[in-house]
VMD Tcl script that draws the C-alpha trace (Angstrom):
set ca {
  {11.25 12.98 -11.75}
  {8.74 12.73 -8.98}
  {9.31 10.15 -6.17}
  {7.92 6.79 -6.34}
  {5.43 7.27 -3.63}
  {3.74 10.04 -5.73}
  {3.63 7.51 -8.77}
  {1.79 5.01 -6.14}
  {-0.66 7.57 -5.07}
  {-1.39 8.30 -8.80}
  {-1.89 4.74 -9.65}
  {-4.49 4.41 -6.76}
  {-6.45 7.66 -8.39}
  {-6.37 5.95 -11.72}
  {-7.72 2.27 -10.78}
  {-10.47 3.88 -9.18}
  {-11.65 5.88 -12.49}
  {-15.21 5.67 -12.87}
  {-15.47 5.50 -16.62}
  {-13.24 4.52 -19.70}
  {-12.81 7.70 -21.24}
  {-11.45 9.02 -17.74}
  {-9.20 6.20 -17.37}
  {-7.28 6.67 -20.71}
  {-7.11 10.06 -20.10}
  {-5.56 9.83 -16.86}
  {-3.28 7.04 -17.99}
  {-2.16 8.81 -20.64}
  {-1.11 12.06 -18.62}
  {0.38 9.74 -16.31}
  {2.68 8.12 -18.66}
  {3.78 11.69 -19.96}
  {4.78 12.91 -16.61}
  {6.43 9.59 -15.57}
  {8.41 8.99 -18.55}
  {10.41 10.66 -20.89}
  {8.20 9.63 -23.79}
  {7.84 12.05 -26.71}
  {4.40 10.69 -27.74}
  {2.19 8.43 -25.71}
  {-1.06 7.05 -27.04}
  {-3.20 4.62 -24.84}
  {-6.27 2.93 -26.36}
  {-8.81 0.38 -24.72}
  {-11.44 -1.64 -26.62}
  {-14.58 -3.65 -25.83}
  {-13.42 -6.46 -27.80}
  {-10.27 -6.52 -30.67}
  {-12.41 -9.51 -32.34}
  {-15.75 -7.52 -32.69}
  {-16.80 -6.43 -35.86}
  {-17.62 -3.17 -34.24}
  {-15.81 -2.70 -30.95}
  {-16.27 0.64 -28.88}
  {-12.58 2.11 -28.70}
  {-11.77 4.61 -25.94}
  {-8.26 6.49 -26.49}
  {-6.36 9.43 -25.58}
  {-2.90 10.88 -26.66}
  {-0.21 13.40 -25.21}
  {2.19 15.12 -27.31}
  {0.59 13.89 -30.50}
  {-1.25 15.96 -33.45}
  {-4.20 14.44 -34.88}
  {-2.48 13.26 -37.86}
  {0.17 11.28 -35.98}
  {-2.69 10.12 -33.80}
  {-4.79 8.61 -36.50}
  {-1.47 6.83 -37.91}
  {-0.95 5.18 -34.52}
  {-4.43 4.12 -34.53}
  {-4.12 2.39 -37.91}
  {-1.26 0.62 -36.56}
  {-3.48 -1.17 -33.82}
  {-3.84 -4.09 -36.29}
  {-0.43 -4.30 -37.59}
  {3.11 -3.13 -37.01}
  {4.55 -3.26 -33.32}
  {1.27 -2.71 -31.69}
  {-0.40 -5.79 -33.46}
  {3.23 -7.56 -32.34}
  {2.50 -6.80 -28.50}
  {-1.31 -7.42 -28.65}
  {-0.54 -10.93 -30.31}
  {1.91 -11.92 -27.49}
  {0.54 -10.57 -24.61}
  {4.25 -8.84 -24.02}
  {6.02 -5.71 -24.02}
  {7.73 -4.67 -27.47}
  {10.97 -2.61 -26.48}
  {13.16 -1.47 -29.25}
  {15.67 1.33 -29.46}
  {15.13 1.42 -33.49}
  {12.08 -0.22 -35.12}
  {13.48 0.42 -38.34}
  {16.93 -1.66 -37.49}
  {14.71 -4.22 -35.69}
  {14.48 -7.61 -37.66}
  {10.97 -8.26 -36.19}
  {9.63 -4.77 -37.90}
  {11.95 -3.33 -40.12}
  {9.74 -4.57 -43.29}
  {6.55 -3.57 -41.99}
  {5.57 -0.43 -44.10}
  {4.12 1.69 -41.36}
  {7.40 1.42 -39.44}
  {9.27 2.55 -42.73}
  {6.62 4.98 -43.97}
  {7.01 6.95 -40.26}
  {10.57 6.35 -39.77}
  {9.87 4.64 -36.35}
  {12.90 4.31 -33.94}
  {12.27 4.23 -30.23}
  {9.24 2.43 -29.05}
  {7.86 0.70 -25.70}
  {4.66 -0.65 -26.37}
  {2.83 -2.92 -23.62}
  {-0.47 -4.83 -23.76}
  {-3.28 -4.18 -21.41}
  {-5.20 -7.39 -20.28}
  {-4.81 -10.27 -17.67}
  {-6.67 -13.14 -20.13}
  {-7.04 -11.13 -23.28}
  {-5.84 -7.94 -24.78}
  {-8.05 -5.29 -23.98}
  {-5.43 -2.39 -25.47}
  {-2.45 -0.79 -25.54}
  {-0.20 1.55 -24.06}
  {2.33 3.02 -26.94}
  {5.33 5.05 -26.12}
  {7.50 6.61 -29.01}
  {10.70 8.53 -28.92}
  {12.32 10.33 -26.00}
  {12.14 13.85 -24.81}
  {15.96 15.42 -24.78}
  {17.59 12.54 -26.95}
  {18.19 12.91 -30.76}
  {20.11 9.65 -31.27}
  {17.55 6.73 -30.78}
  {18.12 5.69 -27.23}
  {15.97 2.92 -25.79}
  {13.63 3.56 -22.71}
  {15.37 2.39 -19.35}
  {14.62 -0.72 -17.74}
  {13.14 1.07 -14.90}
  {10.99 3.26 -17.24}
  {9.62 -0.02 -18.91}
  {9.13 -1.87 -15.52}
  {7.11 1.10 -14.63}
  {4.67 1.20 -17.72}
  {4.36 -2.80 -17.36}
  {3.15 -2.17 -13.78}
  {0.60 0.40 -14.86}
  {-0.51 -2.08 -17.32}
  {-1.24 -4.48 -14.85}
  {-2.51 -1.98 -12.54}
  {-5.50 -0.78 -14.68}
  {-6.24 -4.00 -16.04}
  {-8.82 -5.03 -13.74}
  {-10.40 -1.64 -13.97}
  {-10.60 -1.61 -17.58}
  {-11.97 -5.23 -17.80}
  {-14.91 -4.29 -15.52}
  {-15.37 -1.42 -17.78}
  {-15.30 -2.73 -20.93}
  {-17.24 -6.42 -20.24}
  {-20.36 -6.32 -22.08}
  {-22.33 -8.53 -19.57}
  {-23.00 -6.22 -16.33}
  {-23.69 -9.51 -14.47}
  {-20.10 -10.82 -15.80}
  {-18.80 -7.84 -14.52}
  {-20.57 -7.66 -10.97}
  {-19.39 -10.94 -10.41}
  {-15.82 -10.21 -11.66}
  {-15.50 -7.11 -9.08}
  {-16.54 -8.98 -6.31}
  {-15.44 -12.51 -6.62}
  {-12.66 -13.03 -3.49}
  {-11.83 -16.78 -2.87}
  {-12.98 -17.78 0.56}
  {-15.02 -14.53 0.94}
  {-18.84 -14.17 1.54}
  {-20.03 -11.22 0.18}
  {-23.86 -10.58 -0.43}
  {-24.01 -6.84 0.61}
  {-23.22 -3.90 -1.32}
  {-21.10 -2.56 1.37}
  {-19.01 -5.60 1.36}
  {-18.81 -6.12 -2.00}
  {-17.30 -2.57 -2.39}
  {-14.69 -3.43 0.01}
  {-13.87 -6.64 -2.40}
  {-14.13 -4.47 -5.32}
  {-11.66 -1.82 -3.69}
  {-9.11 -4.89 -2.30}
  {-9.00 -6.15 -6.22}
  {-8.04 -3.08 -7.21}
  {-5.43 -2.06 -4.88}
  {-3.89 -5.50 -4.91}
  {-1.66 -5.38 -7.94}
  {-0.42 -1.82 -6.95}
  {2.38 -2.23 -4.51}
  {1.39 0.04 -2.02}
  {0.85 -0.34 1.96}
  {-2.60 -0.98 2.80}
  {-4.65 -0.04 5.90}
  {-7.67 -1.88 7.30}
  {-9.77 -0.90 10.17}
  {-13.05 -1.70 11.47}
  {-14.68 -3.43 14.26}
  {-12.78 -6.61 15.78}
  {-13.79 -9.64 14.46}
  {-15.17 -8.62 10.82}
  {-12.43 -10.74 9.03}
  {-9.97 -8.40 8.72}
  {-7.02 -11.00 8.90}
  {-9.11 -13.02 5.80}
  {-8.78 -9.98 3.83}
  {-5.51 -9.35 4.05}
  {-4.88 -12.98 2.99}
  {-6.97 -12.19 0.20}
  {-5.04 -9.04 -0.81}
  {-1.95 -11.30 -0.99}
  {-3.19 -13.96 -2.90}
  {-4.37 -11.41 -5.67}
  {-0.90 -9.67 -5.74}
  {1.98 -9.69 -7.68}
  {3.63 -10.74 -4.44}
  {1.69 -14.14 -3.82}
  {4.10 -16.69 -4.61}
  {5.92 -15.42 -1.72}
  {5.26 -15.68 1.95}
  {2.29 -13.67 3.84}
  {3.89 -13.42 7.47}
  {1.25 -12.33 10.16}
  {1.80 -10.67 13.25}
  {-0.40 -10.10 16.09}
  {1.06 -6.61 17.78}
  {-1.21 -7.14 20.51}
  {-0.08 -10.41 21.32}
  {3.58 -9.95 21.54}
  {4.96 -8.56 25.05}
  {6.73 -5.22 24.78}
  {10.33 -6.66 25.49}
  {9.81 -8.87 22.64}
  {8.01 -6.96 19.99}
  {11.17 -5.66 18.34}
  {13.00 -8.95 18.66}
  {9.86 -10.56 16.67}
  {9.65 -8.06 14.13}
  {13.25 -7.24 13.45}
  {15.04 -10.15 14.56}
  {17.98 -10.08 17.01}
  {22.05 -10.23 16.67}
  {23.79 -13.01 18.70}
  {24.57 -11.34 22.13}
  {21.69 -8.41 21.80}
  {20.30 -10.35 24.99}
  {20.21 -13.17 27.22}
  {17.79 -15.25 25.52}
  {19.17 -14.80 22.05}
  {20.42 -18.00 20.61}
  {24.09 -18.20 19.07}
  {22.88 -18.02 15.34}
  {20.58 -15.18 16.22}
  {16.86 -14.56 15.72}
  {15.45 -14.47 12.41}
  {12.71 -11.52 12.35}
  {9.08 -11.67 10.62}
  {10.49 -8.76 8.64}
  {13.03 -11.15 7.10}
  {10.71 -14.18 6.97}
  {8.35 -12.26 4.86}
  {10.63 -11.12 2.34}
  {9.55 -10.56 -1.13}
  {6.04 -11.01 0.32}
  {3.73 -9.33 2.68}
  {4.05 -8.60 6.26}
  {0.62 -8.36 8.07}
  {0.67 -6.05 11.25}
  {-2.57 -7.34 13.12}
  {-3.60 -4.23 15.83}
  {-0.95 -2.26 14.44}
  {-2.20 0.64 17.10}
  {-0.93 -1.63 19.91}
  {2.60 -1.11 18.76}
  {4.89 1.08 21.41}
  {6.28 4.36 20.48}
  {9.78 2.93 19.93}
  {8.52 0.12 17.45}
  {6.45 2.72 15.69}
  {9.74 4.67 15.02}
  {11.45 1.33 13.41}
  {8.51 0.61 11.81}
  {8.40 4.35 10.27}
  {11.99 3.64 9.00}
  {10.72 0.48 7.41}
  {8.34 2.00 5.73}
  {10.14 4.79 4.58}
  {13.67 3.48 3.60}
  {12.98 -0.13 3.22}
  {15.44 -0.75 5.76}
  {15.67 -1.63 9.46}
  {18.20 -2.39 12.11}
  {18.01 -5.99 13.77}
  {18.00 -5.87 17.97}
  {21.52 -5.01 18.71}
  {22.70 -4.69 15.20}
  {24.57 -1.77 13.67}
  {24.31 -2.70 10.28}
  {21.31 -1.92 7.93}
  {19.14 -4.71 6.32}
  {17.34 -4.09 3.25}
  {13.56 -5.44 3.17}
  {11.42 -6.11 0.16}
  {8.05 -6.22 1.95}
  {4.58 -4.88 1.41}
  {2.68 -3.84 4.63}
  {-0.80 -4.37 5.17}
  {-1.96 -3.23 8.57}
  {-5.04 -3.64 10.83}
  {-6.60 -2.16 13.57}
  {-9.92 -1.64 15.60}
  {-9.13 1.33 17.48}
  {-9.86 4.67 16.71}
  {-6.40 5.81 15.29}
  {-7.28 9.71 14.86}
  {-8.28 9.41 18.63}
  {-4.72 7.83 19.33}
  {-2.99 10.46 17.39}
  {-4.29 13.04 19.64}
  {-3.35 11.65 22.95}
  {0.36 10.87 21.35}
  {-0.15 7.21 21.51}
  {0.45 6.74 17.90}
  {2.76 8.36 15.20}
  {1.38 11.31 12.93}
  {3.88 10.55 10.28}
  {3.28 6.41 10.57}
  {-0.30 7.18 10.43}
  {-0.19 8.62 7.15}
  {2.26 6.18 5.88}
  {0.03 3.11 6.61}
  {-3.29 5.34 5.63}
  {-1.85 5.42 1.60}
  {-5.19 3.17 0.91}
  {-7.68 2.85 3.57}
  {-10.35 -0.07 3.51}
  {-12.81 0.03 6.46}
  {-14.23 -3.24 7.03}
  {-18.15 -3.17 8.05}
  {-19.57 -4.91 10.90}
  {-21.77 -7.63 10.72}
  {-24.63 -5.31 11.53}
  {-23.97 -3.27 8.39}
  {-24.26 -6.50 6.04}
  {-27.15 -8.11 7.91}
  {-27.91 -9.85 4.35}
  {-24.60 -11.66 4.91}
  {-25.38 -13.01 8.21}
  {-27.31 -16.40 6.68}
  {-24.59 -17.15 3.53}
  {-22.02 -16.77 6.21}
  {-23.45 -18.92 8.73}
  {-24.28 -21.74 6.04}
  {-20.44 -21.31 5.08}
  {-19.10 -21.71 8.60}
  {-21.39 -24.71 9.08}
  {-19.97 -26.40 6.05}
  {-16.57 -25.54 7.01}
  {-16.72 -26.59 10.41}
  {-18.42 -29.96 9.63}
  {-15.79 -30.81 7.09}
  {-13.00 -29.49 9.30}
  {-14.16 -32.04 11.92}
  {-14.92 -34.82 9.32}
  {-18.56 -34.74 10.64}
  {-22.27 -35.89 8.53}
  {-23.65 -32.24 9.72}
  {-25.32 -31.37 6.41}
  {-27.20 -27.82 6.82}
  {-28.82 -25.60 8.87}
  {-32.73 -25.59 9.37}
  {-34.73 -22.89 8.42}
  {-35.80 -22.01 11.98}
  {-31.72 -21.95 12.89}
  {-31.19 -19.63 9.98}
  {-34.22 -17.43 11.17}
  {-32.90 -17.13 14.64}
  {-29.17 -16.65 13.30}
  {-30.53 -13.81 11.53}
  {-32.45 -12.07 14.48}
  {-29.59 -12.46 16.60}
  {-27.01 -9.95 17.71}
  {-23.30 -10.36 16.77}
  {-21.30 -7.73 18.90}
  {-18.64 -10.19 17.96}
  {-18.97 -10.09 14.56}
  {-18.07 -12.82 11.89}
  {-15.59 -14.42 14.34}
  {-18.46 -14.76 17.10}
  {-20.54 -16.21 14.26}
  {-18.05 -18.58 13.22}
  {-17.40 -20.20 16.57}
  {-20.74 -20.29 17.44}
  {-21.22 -22.28 14.06}
  {-18.65 -24.66 14.87}
  {-20.40 -25.29 18.54}
  {-23.60 -25.84 16.74}
  {-22.10 -28.58 14.46}
  {-20.54 -30.30 17.28}
  {-23.81 -30.31 19.26}
  {-25.61 -31.48 16.54}
  {-23.08 -34.42 15.75}
  {-23.62 -35.15 19.69}
  {-27.40 -35.16 18.84}
  {-26.93 -38.04 16.05}
  {-28.48 -35.33 13.58}
  {-27.70 -34.05 10.22}
  {-29.58 -30.94 10.47}
  {-28.34 -28.14 12.98}
  {-31.40 -26.90 14.78}
  {-32.06 -23.45 16.66}
  {-31.31 -25.54 19.87}
  {-27.89 -26.43 18.57}
  {-26.68 -22.68 17.96}
  {-28.55 -21.20 21.12}
  {-28.79 -24.08 23.84}
  {-28.94 -21.31 26.22}
  {-32.25 -20.07 24.87}
  {-33.39 -23.57 24.63}
  {-32.58 -24.24 28.33}
  {-35.04 -21.32 29.38}
  {-37.46 -21.75 26.63}
  {-40.80 -22.13 28.89}
  {-39.33 -19.36 31.19}
  {-41.71 -16.92 29.15}
  {-43.56 -16.16 25.71}
  {-41.89 -16.66 22.65}
  {-41.67 -13.95 20.33}
  {-43.31 -13.75 16.99}
  {-41.62 -13.66 13.74}
  {-43.14 -10.32 12.99}
  {-41.70 -8.66 16.24}
  {-38.28 -10.79 15.81}
  {-38.05 -8.81 12.01}
  {-39.05 -5.51 13.35}
  {-36.85 -5.63 16.15}
  {-33.99 -6.96 13.73}
  {-34.81 -4.06 11.18}
  {-34.52 -1.38 14.04}
  {-31.08 -2.52 15.01}
  {-29.86 -3.08 11.57}
  {-30.87 0.22 10.53}
  {-29.61 1.93 13.48}
  {-26.25 0.68 13.09}
  {-26.31 1.90 9.47}
  {-26.99 5.17 10.61}
  {-24.48 5.34 13.24}
  {-21.70 3.90 11.27}
  {-22.05 6.83 8.87}
  {-22.36 9.72 11.66}
  {-25.97 9.79 10.92}
  {-25.65 10.64 7.23}
  {-29.07 9.72 5.85}
  {-27.86 9.81 2.47}
  {-24.72 7.60 2.90}
  {-26.91 5.24 4.75}
  {-29.70 4.97 2.49}
  {-27.06 4.06 0.01}
  {-25.34 1.15 2.31}
  {-28.81 -0.07 3.06}
  {-29.86 -0.05 -0.99}
  {-33.09 1.84 0.08}
  {-34.42 5.48 -0.95}
  {-33.79 7.90 1.55}
  {-37.47 8.65 1.80}
  {-38.02 4.85 2.92}
  {-35.02 5.25 5.13}
  {-36.77 8.35 6.92}
  {-40.13 6.29 7.17}
  {-38.22 3.39 8.70}
  {-36.52 5.89 11.14}
  {-40.12 7.44 12.12}
  {-41.57 3.49 12.53}
  {-39.04 2.53 14.96}
  {-38.51 5.91 16.68}
  {-34.97 5.86 16.49}
  {-32.77 8.51 17.76}
  {-29.21 9.51 17.69}
  {-27.32 8.76 20.56}
}
mol new
graphics top color blue
foreach p $ca { graphics top sphere $p radius 0.5 }
foreach p [lrange $ca 0 end-1] q [lrange $ca 1 end] { graphics top cylinder $p $q radius 0.2 }
display resetview
């Protein structure tokens, strides 16, 4: 049977399917490949309670007559049991199972070995139905690891299926992009959140890339909260903040006597602390080559050696790594291991800069303003319209982190003035101090300047791929060419 890593990669391709027909076909093919089922049937429907639901189905190893018989059984028998209870049905012989032995469809078709798993997180959307085992004449139930794999597949495709089959497109859009604690109005950021929601239930390592200050730690937390590991620890390690001499000690722990600073009971490492949960490695590009080798062993074998230890320890952790560095350049300069890079990059999500998601600046500022006021117990209520305009036209090279820090400072300035509204002078006190030094820029001039900077940022982030930049900006390609000419933008 193929390796587990291949199954993980296949799941990623599955959850990024763009149509329900493709989803059911790929799911059926994947089940046929990864189980010993003689017959595989997959069906999804818009609503099991509707008078005329739209159904999408696919089968492997079944002739048309057999498929029709299985589809009829959706409303009764084994499949009905799985849909009604929301739980998998596993049996070595349906004809000898007290739950089903009296069902007409079971006796009529002589059904023996069955595994039936419902799809849907809050309500049933369909089923994964496996019957019979290849290479086994006598009834032998599916192995526990096969049952676990099929259940995992059902959980993985449920969010994708729910988005595809919802009747209300607006509801589907909200569901696709709603991530607690994350503000996202822009298309590029909502695409990031949709990708994170889809990969969260799939237990693969994730690499977050993008400029510093874009919120990669927040997104890693959100990914953990959406995953099946959410009840277990989320452990954050900033690789850049640890001295090289302490890095392995911090990550993998140390046995008593490993070095002079180790206490009698030893040191518990972050890998052990994250057992069963998620280990977030921020600034992973800062790891030394020696630490990279140990991390590679952890990813490949799920084992590691504590510092000074001679016995392997097993680890059940999901790695989410983040970096603002150009890892491909680091590979070329041999500062980062190629094998580790590809292990980490099973699923990469690039987090855009604030310049690429300008529509998010105002709602983010309001969010940070409210959060700062609540954190400090202050009466500051909101940002003035002038402050919002100033924030939107300002440059934020430090991205969301800089904006958040600026909003906290602004709230404190407003509080010192005994004001309930944050004004421009609170957000940009340095500009207010020099307000009489020269003429004030008009709103039209500020808007043009912001537009030019924002468009140039989108073009540079896509290496001047005009079609991709237009998609991210949500404008027609012809309009983007007009903006390039209007602002006389040049490739640097």
